[in-house]
Every structure is written in structure tokens, then in C-alpha cells.
C-alpha angles and dihedrals in degrees: 000000000000118000114266107238093172101076127144098296092055095038092052093061101026098102090050093060117138094229117124087229087081093059114107094238091055092048091049092053092050094046093048091052093049094042089054091055094043096051106166093340132095127268130216120202116203107208095015093178116171094346100259090151103015097062098051089041089056089049087058088062098261115134105234131197127179148200124202136164096213121080089188093058092045090050088060089051092049091055093059128091113266095021092117088072092059123077116209130191118205110226149082107313091212092067112009115110127206128190122268141033123275135211091211136015119189146186118194140181097033092300093143086069091063085076098082101196132059090234091057092049091049089049089052092056091049091048092050091049091050090056096048125095115230107287091021123136138231114210127196128183110195141149124258106244107267097222092126088064093058114101112238110282094008127116102186127075126183113226099172127030113173134135090254100034135038119182129185133178114212112200129208098194095182092055095035090236138126138189120212112214119199128191116185134177109218122172090346093306128111114234122189132186138159131207129195125225139173112224117214135197124232092243090052090052090051090055091049088053091051090051087055093049097256132120133211112264101174143343126201138181090236146344093286091065096257113171115266108235140164087270095055115117094197140012142209109215129188123199122187131217106222120249118230115270113257113262094024 
């Protein structure tokens, strides 16, 4: 089972993150996109965390289930209004199975990168496909690897430089990995932590989907349906599990 990097220290501050993904407008765009795919079917969130997307999606009338490795993150979800309507299994979302079939399964906010080997990421696609009903969709929101922003010969890129927070990504190009290093000043004390990821290219994700029996249905530059181009820094991709042929 992968190491849980989202223990109590991370869970305690997760909902206060500076990312624009926590703004209400960004949440609404994500939820609207997923609700449109789910229709009257069920949704499964892999890496449900504190419920940033799951709770408002449930409020839209979609039945939501979740899988997450971190009891501390799920405890934050459980403390929020509406959480009683969402069932959550504690476990590795690359392999943990839950009952039922789902119209849509989804991974948001770069969470696929928390699986730090290619084998784990392939297993995640197979697990998602196994949960989907025929014609169902698997959705991933993830960054495009930021290698173009690395100066020649360098392996470290700053992504946050503020008096109270320094953040650096350290790339291992040969292994397709990176470690995000954070240094924060909280209450006059310096806190430091690092978290490993495995970055992944869109074409590689498409191949993982094919190995799981799914095909690419659409790819966008964001939740509003912006075109995905060579300048895009992230993408929202949708793969579809084929429906049985009529008469078979």
C-alpha cells in the first residue's frame, strides 16, 4: 500500500490551502462538469479527501461514494454538513473496491500523481474501469509536467515565493518523478515537509486507459471546456468504458 502523506498535519490545514481550486467559482465549474456526466447515475471519487468536490456534487443530487487512504482527511469530511450521505472506504484508491457500478469515477487536483509508480497508475485506471457501468466515464484533472519551465541544466523550480511560504518542485527527469518541498512560517515557527509525486503525460494516460479497456472521449484545458493546446498547463480528460454492442 502506498505511504500516506496526508496525515493529521496536512489534513489540519488542507482546506486553508492558497490554491485557486478552493475558490467557490472553481468548485462550481468542477461540480457542474461532473454532474453533467453523472446524470442520474452514481459517482465515485478516488482520493475524496475532505470533500471539496464530493459534498457540493452530492448537493446537486448526485449520489457520491469515495475512497481515500487518509483517515485524517476523511475525518475532516465527516465533520462537515451533508457528509452522512456519502459512503467512504479507507484504502488505496488504485486497488480498493467498493460495491456498485458508477456512471462516473473521477480524480481531481493532480491526485493521480500521488501514485508514485507507473504500475500504481496503471492499476488505478484498471480499478476505475472495474467500477464503471458500461458507457461510464473516468475523469482526471492533472497538470501538464512543467519541464519547459526548468532552466537548462536545472532540476528545481520555485512555485511559491512568499514571506510565509516557500515552495519548490525538485524534478527527477530520468525517473519521471518530482518532490514538492514546502517551507512555511506558522505562529512564528518554521515548518518544513516534502511530498513525492510521479508526473505523467497526457499520451501516457491515454495508453493507461487503453490497457484498462477505455478510450479517450474528450480532453479540455480546464473545467469550462477550454481547448487543450500546447500552451495548456493542465488538462481535464475523460475516458469512456465501452457499452455492449446492441444485440450481443
